[in-house]
C-alpha positions in Angstrom: 72.5 -60.3 -10.6 70.4 -57.5 -9.6 68.1 -58.2 -6.3 64.4 -59.1 -6.7 62.6 -55.8 -6.4 59.7 -56.0 -3.7 56.4 -55.1 -5.0 54.5 -52.6 -2.1 50.5 -53.0 -2.5 49.2 -49.9 -3.5 46.7 -49.8 -0.7 49.5 -49.4 1.7 51.4 -46.8 -0.1 48.3 -44.8 -0.1 48.1 -46.0 4.0 51.5 -44.9 4.9 50.8 -41.1 3.2 47.4 -40.8 5.0 49.0 -41.6 8.2 52.3 -39.2 7.5 49.3 -36.3 6.9 47.9 -37.1 9.9 50.8 -37.0 11.9 51.6 -33.7 10.3 48.1 -32.1 11.2 48.1 -33.5 15.0 51.9 -31.9 15.3 50.7 -29.1 13.9 47.9 -28.7 16.4 50.1 -29.5 19.0 52.4 -27.0 18.3 49.7 -24.6 18.4 48.4 -25.5 21.4 52.1 -26.1 23.2 52.4 -22.3 22.2 49.5 -21.2 24.0 49.8 -23.1 27.0 53.3 -21.7 27.0 52.8 -18.1 25.9 55.1 -15.6 27.2 53.8 -12.5 28.7 54.6 -8.7 26.8 58.4 -7.9 27.2 61.0 -5.5 25.8 60.7 -5.8 22.0 56.8 -6.8 21.6 55.7 -5.8 18.6 51.9 -4.6 18.3 49.9 -3.9 15.0 49.7 -0.6 13.9 45.7 -0.8 13.1 44.6 -0.4 9.9 41.7 1.2 11.5 44.0 3.8 13.0 41.8 7.5 12.7 45.1 8.7 11.8 44.5 6.8 8.8 41.5 7.7 7.9 41.9 11.5 8.7 45.5 11.7 6.1 43.2 10.7 3.4 41.7 14.3 3.3 44.5 16.2 4.5 47.9 17.6 2.4 51.3 19.1 3.5 52.6 18.7 6.9 49.3 17.9 8.2 48.9 14.8 5.9 53.0 13.9 6.6 52.2 13.7 10.7 48.9 11.6 10.0 51.0 9.2 7.8 53.5 8.9 10.5 51.7 8.5 13.7 49.3 6.1 11.6 52.4 3.8 10.9 52.9 3.5 14.7 52.3 0.5 16.4 49.5 1.5 19.0 46.7 -0.1 20.5 43.0 -0.3 18.8 40.4 1.3 21.3 37.2 -0.3 22.0 34.0 1.6 22.6 30.3 1.0 22.5 30.0 4.0 20.3 32.7 2.8 17.8 32.2 -0.9 18.2 28.6 -1.7 19.6 27.1 -4.8 20.1 27.1 -6.7 17.0 30.2 -5.9 15.7 33.0 -5.5 18.4 33.7 -8.8 17.9 33.9 -8.3 14.0 36.3 -6.2 14.6 38.6 -7.7 17.4 38.8 -10.7 14.9 39.8 -8.3 12.1 42.6 -6.8 14.5 43.9 -10.6 14.9 44.0 -10.8 11.5 46.3 -8.7 10.9 48.3 -9.3 14.0 48.5 -13.1 12.1 49.5 -11.6 8.8 52.2 -9.7 10.0 53.5 -11.9 12.7 52.8 -9.4 15.8 50.9 -9.1 19.1 47.4 -7.2 19.0 46.9 -4.5 21.6 43.3 -3.2 22.3 41.7 -1.2 25.3 38.1 -1.8 26.6 36.3 1.6 27.1 32.7 1.2 27.7 32.3 1.0 31.5 29.0 1.9 32.7 29.0 5.9 34.2 32.4 5.9 31.9 34.5 8.9 33.2 31.5 10.3 35.8 30.3 12.6 33.0 33.3 14.1 32.4 35.3 15.0 28.6 34.7 11.0 27.9 31.1 10.3 28.9 29.4 8.1 28.1 29.2 3.6 27.8 26.7 1.2 28.3 24.1 0.3 30.7 24.6 -2.6 33.7 22.7 -4.9 31.4 24.7 -4.5 28.1 28.1 -4.3 29.1 28.5 -8.1 30.0 27.4 -8.9 26.7 29.6 -6.3 24.7 32.6 -8.1 26.6 31.5 -11.2 26.5 31.3 -10.6 22.6 35.0 -9.3 22.7 36.0 -12.0 25.3 34.8 -14.8 22.4 36.5 -12.9 19.7 39.9 -13.2 21.5 39.2 -16.5 22.4 39.8 -17.7 18.5 43.3 -17.1 18.7 45.6 -18.8 21.2 48.3 -18.9 19.2 48.2 -14.8 19.1 49.4 -12.7 21.8 46.7 -10.1 23.1 47.1 -7.3 25.4 44.2 -5.9 26.7 44.1 -2.7 28.9 40.8 -2.8 30.6 38.9 0.4 31.4 41.5 3.2 31.8 40.5 5.7 34.8 37.5 3.7 36.3 39.7 2.7 39.0 41.8 6.2 39.7 38.1 7.6 39.4 36.3 5.8 41.8 37.4 7.2 44.6 35.9 11.1 43.3 33.0 9.5 41.5 31.8 7.2 44.7 31.3 4.1 43.5 34.3 1.9 43.9 31.3 -1.0 44.9 30.2 -1.3 41.5 33.3 -0.7 39.5 34.6 -3.8 41.3 31.7 -5.3 40.1 31.5 -4.3 36.6 35.2 -5.2 36.4 35.2 -8.3 37.9 32.5 -9.3 35.1 34.3 -8.2 32.6 37.8 -10.0 33.7 35.4 -13.1 33.9 34.2 -12.5 30.0 38.2 -11.4 29.1 40.5 -13.8 30.6 41.5 -16.0 27.6 44.6 -18.1 26.3 47.6 -15.8 25.8 45.5 -12.8 26.4 47.0 -10.6 29.0 45.3 -8.1 31.2 45.9 -5.0 32.6 43.8 -2.8 34.7 43.7 0.8 35.4 46.9 2.1 37.2 46.5 5.9 37.1 49.7 7.8 36.9 52.2 9.2 39.2 50.9 12.8 39.4 47.4 11.6 40.1 46.6 9.4 43.3 49.3 8.3 45.9 50.6 4.7 45.2 49.0 4.0 48.6 45.3 5.2 47.8 45.8 3.9 44.2 46.7 0.2 45.3 44.0 0.0 48.1 41.2 1.0 45.5 42.9 -1.7 43.3 42.4 -3.9 46.1 39.0 -3.3 46.5 38.1 -4.4 42.6 39.3 -7.9 43.8 40.3 -8.4 40.5 44.3 -8.2 40.6 45.1 -11.5 41.4 43.0 -12.6 38.3 44.9 -10.1 35.8 48.8 -9.6 34.4 48.8 -6.4 35.9 47.9 -2.2 35.7 48.4 0.0 33.3 50.2 3.5 34.3 49.9 7.2 32.3 46.8 6.2 29.9 46.3 9.1 27.6 48.7 11.3 30.6 51.9 12.7 29.6 54.2 12.1 32.6 57.5 11.3 32.5 58.9 7.5 31.8 61.6 7.1 34.4 58.3 8.6 37.1 56.0 6.0 35.8 58.4 3.3 36.3 58.4 4.7 39.9 55.5 4.6 40.5 54.6 1.1 38.8 57.6 0.0 41.4 56.0 1.2 44.2 52.3 0.3 43.4 53.9 -3.6 42.8 55.3 -3.7 45.9 52.1 -2.9 47.5 50.5 -5.1 45.5 51.7 -8.8 45.7 54.4 -7.9 42.7 51.6 -7.0 40.0 53.5 -6.6 36.5 52.7 -2.8 34.8 52.6 -1.5 31.0 53.3 2.3 30.5 51.9 4.4 27.9 54.3 6.4 26.2 52.8 7.6 23.2 52.6 11.5 24.6 55.5 11.7 27.3 58.3 12.8 24.8 58.6 16.1 26.8 57.2 15.0 30.1 56.4 18.1 31.1 52.5 19.3 30.8 51.8 21.2 33.7 49.6 19.0 35.4 47.0 19.5 32.6 45.5 16.2 31.6 43.2 17.9 28.6 45.2 18.8 25.3 48.4 20.6 26.8 50.1 22.5 24.5 53.8 22.1 23.7 53.9 17.9 24.1 55.9 15.5 22.2 54.8 11.7 21.1 57.3 9.3 23.4 59.6 6.2 22.7 58.3 4.1 20.6 56.1 0.5 21.9 58.2 -2.0 23.1 61.4 0.5 24.0 62.1 -1.2 27.2 61.2 -2.8 30.5 62.6 -3.1 34.1 61.5 -6.2 36.7 57.9 -4.4 36.9 57.5 -3.1 33.4 56.4 -5.6 31.2 56.9 -2.9 28.4 56.2 0.8 27.5 53.0 0.7 24.8 51.6 3.7 22.6 48.2 3.2 24.2 46.3 6.7 23.6 46.4 7.2 19.3 48.8 10.3 19.5 46.7 13.0 17.7 43.0 12.3 18.7 42.2 14.7 21.0 41.4 14.6 25.1 38.0 16.4 24.5 37.1 20.0 23.8 39.8 21.7 25.9 42.3 23.8 24.6 40.7 24.4 20.9 40.7 20.5 20.2 37.9 18.4 19.0 35.7 15.9 20.7 37.7 13.2 23.5 38.5 10.8 20.5 38.7 12.6 17.3 41.8 13.2 15.1 43.1 16.1 15.6 45.1 17.5 12.4 47.1 20.2 14.3 48.0 18.1 17.4 49.3 15.6 15.1 51.8 18.1 13.9 52.8 18.9 16.6 53.5 15.9 18.6 55.5 14.5 15.6 57.6 17.8 15.2 61.1 16.0 15.1 60.6 12.5 14.6 59.3 12.8 11.0 
């Protein structure tokens, strides 16, 4: 005789299903929170996105031949996106960051941004500009709020290249300290790794650079510093320089820009020196101090109106062709 069947009321079944669904939702939320709490800093193998907003990608649509091939190649390389008030002003900067984060989610990659809008930026040189003292906190606050929406996505922030290394020449380290402190406050969010300006190995001696960094008062509130941003120094020299800086700064970590240091011999010229090549791709190597190398300066974009180049930040097809010789 078969055993009697036990009839479970429908209400109980529904309740059990709801419990299982809730457990799944809660478990998913806990997992996301766990990932945020145990987030790892950038490291060798970290893959950042190649932003769809890359200027090389836009330029490629109107180019042909070698110039188009070079622009297509550069647009496909994992590279940091530069947030500037000229390109992404107040009211749009947050939306740009949200779009970059969406790309990172879709590709299961990290996102790297450069914040470049400091008041008095570049002391009136080729990249002169920046925001007013009143507007800067609003701008970086908007960016920070967007970064804060994605604790599960690794965000790498390079904060105001040249701002500290130039401060001695500009005579404004106290102003820079206040401005950078505000920016760090606004940009510090879960799984966001901030690197401040560390100059490069052929600029200021490590002792001088470390002293300027200490004067900003923010080194203990960030991951570390970035070196060689938009420059051409050899990776080996930058790793040695980073080690020296780190030893003077209590063990701070670093990232190194390798987007255009494939030749590593610019003769000391920083503004569109001829004969350069792209360097090692993002995420290629690291050591105990350098978390990883990254392409921070988008290769192919001009340093300024020098050596026949267009204005700073404009994609320059001729430079793109030269930089990519031998790699495409």
